N, C-alpha and C positions, 0 to 999 in steps of 0.2 A: 264621349267616352264613358260617362256615368249613366247615360240614358235617363236623364231627369226630365220630368214634365214640369216646365217652367211657365208660370203665368204672370203677366204684368197687368196690374189692375190698381185702381184707387183703393186705398185701405178702408174707405168708408162704405164701399159697396163691393164686397168680394163675390166673385162669380162661382160660389160653391154653395151646396145645399147646407141646411142646418145640420149640426152634429156630424160634420165631415172629417175633421182631423183629430188625431189622438194627442198631438202636441202642437202648440204654437210657440215659436221661439222669437223673441224680439231683443236683439242685441244692439243696444244704442239706437233705439228707434223712438221710444216713448217721449224723449225730451225734444223731438223734432215735430211733434204732432200739434197742428193748429186746433183740433177738436179732440183732445185725448179721450174724453168720456165716450163720445160717439164712436170713435174708431175702436176703442177697447171693447165696447159692447158688440161691435161687428166681429171682432176676433173671438169674442166669447160665443157669439151665435154659431160660428162654424166649428167650434170645439165640441167634441163629443162629451156627454156626461162622464165624469171621472177622468176626462182628458186634462192634461196639464198645460199651463201657460208658464213659460220661463222668460224672465225679463232681466236684462242687465242694463243699468243706467247710472250716470254719475250720482255721487252721494254728497249732498251739501253739508253733511255732518262729518266730512272727512277731515283728517288732520291737515291735509294739503290746503283745503279751503280756509281753515283757521290760520294757517301760516301765511298764505299768499293773498287772501282777501279777493279784491276785485281782479287781481292778476292771475287768479286760479284758472288754469287753462280750460277747465270743464264748463265755465260759464259760457264761453264761446258764442257771444251774440254776433249776429242775429240768428245763427243756425239753431242754437239751443233755445227753444221758446220757454221751457220750464224744466228746471232741474229739481230733483226730488231728494227727500230724506226718508227715513223709515216711516215716519208718521204720514207723510203725504202719499207715499206709495201704498201703504196699508189702506189709507182712505180711498184711493182710486180702486183698489181691489174690492173693497167693501161696496162702493157705489155700483160696480158692474156685477156684483154677486159672486165673485170668485173667493173661495176659501184659501187663505194664505197658509201654505205648508211650512215654508222656510223663508226667512229674510235675514240676510247678513251682509256684511261689508268686508270681505277678505282683502288680502294684500294684492290680489290680482291687478295687474296694470299700474300699480302705485308708483313704481320706479319711473315709468314713462311719463306719467302725469306730473310727477315731481320735477323731472328734468325739464319738461316743457314750461311749467310754471316758473321754475327758477330762471330759465333763460329769458322769459318774458319780463320777469321782475328786475333782473340785473342786466338787461340789454346784451346778453351774450357774453358778458364778462365771466371770468372764472371757468372758462370752457374746459380747462385741463382737469378741474376737480369735479365737474358735474357728473361724470360716469360713476365715480366712486361715491359721491354723495347720493346718487340715485339708488345705488346698491345698499348703502347704509339705511336710507329711508325705507326701502322695501323690507329690510330685516326688522326695522323698528315697527312698521305696520304689522308684519307677521307676528312679532312678539306681542303687540297690543291685542291682536286677534286671539292669540292663545290665552290671554288674560281676560277675555270676554269683552273687550272694548272694540267694537266694530267701527273703526275709524278709517277703513280703506277708502280708496277713491271711487269705487264702484259698489252699487247695491246689486246683489244677486237675489232674485225673488222667484219662488216657485209656488204656484197656486193651482188649485184643482176646481173644475167646474162641477158643482153639485147636481144631482139628478133632477132637482125641481126646476132648473132653469131651462 
């Protein structure tokens, strides 16, 4: 229907020329990588100079992680091999040579993560209240974001590939 050209390939050896893509978008991918530096360098290789890389990944500095600890749903072992915070994601960008443009942790998806973490913590009890609590939690994270406290459940990062790479 959309006439997309889809390619299935290993992320560590992409079948594209250098400087091929304008944008690389990784939504909840980086936390699953066994070799994140090697794979991210490969994504950087196929990105054009001035091309952008967009990443969404769980945020270990979220309010949900502080509230639920080991029951925070975004730890998700063994599928999530490494979860990030602003410092570690900035470090990863620095290692691969990508210049960070923006990095924040908005309220996006916070109600869903809260509800799942709450259910895991309380073994499904309080089911009637969970939807309302999730909405209240979303509003709280949204308010904290407005105040400059990025405690959302996800990190959203945008970086750019410099010309010298």
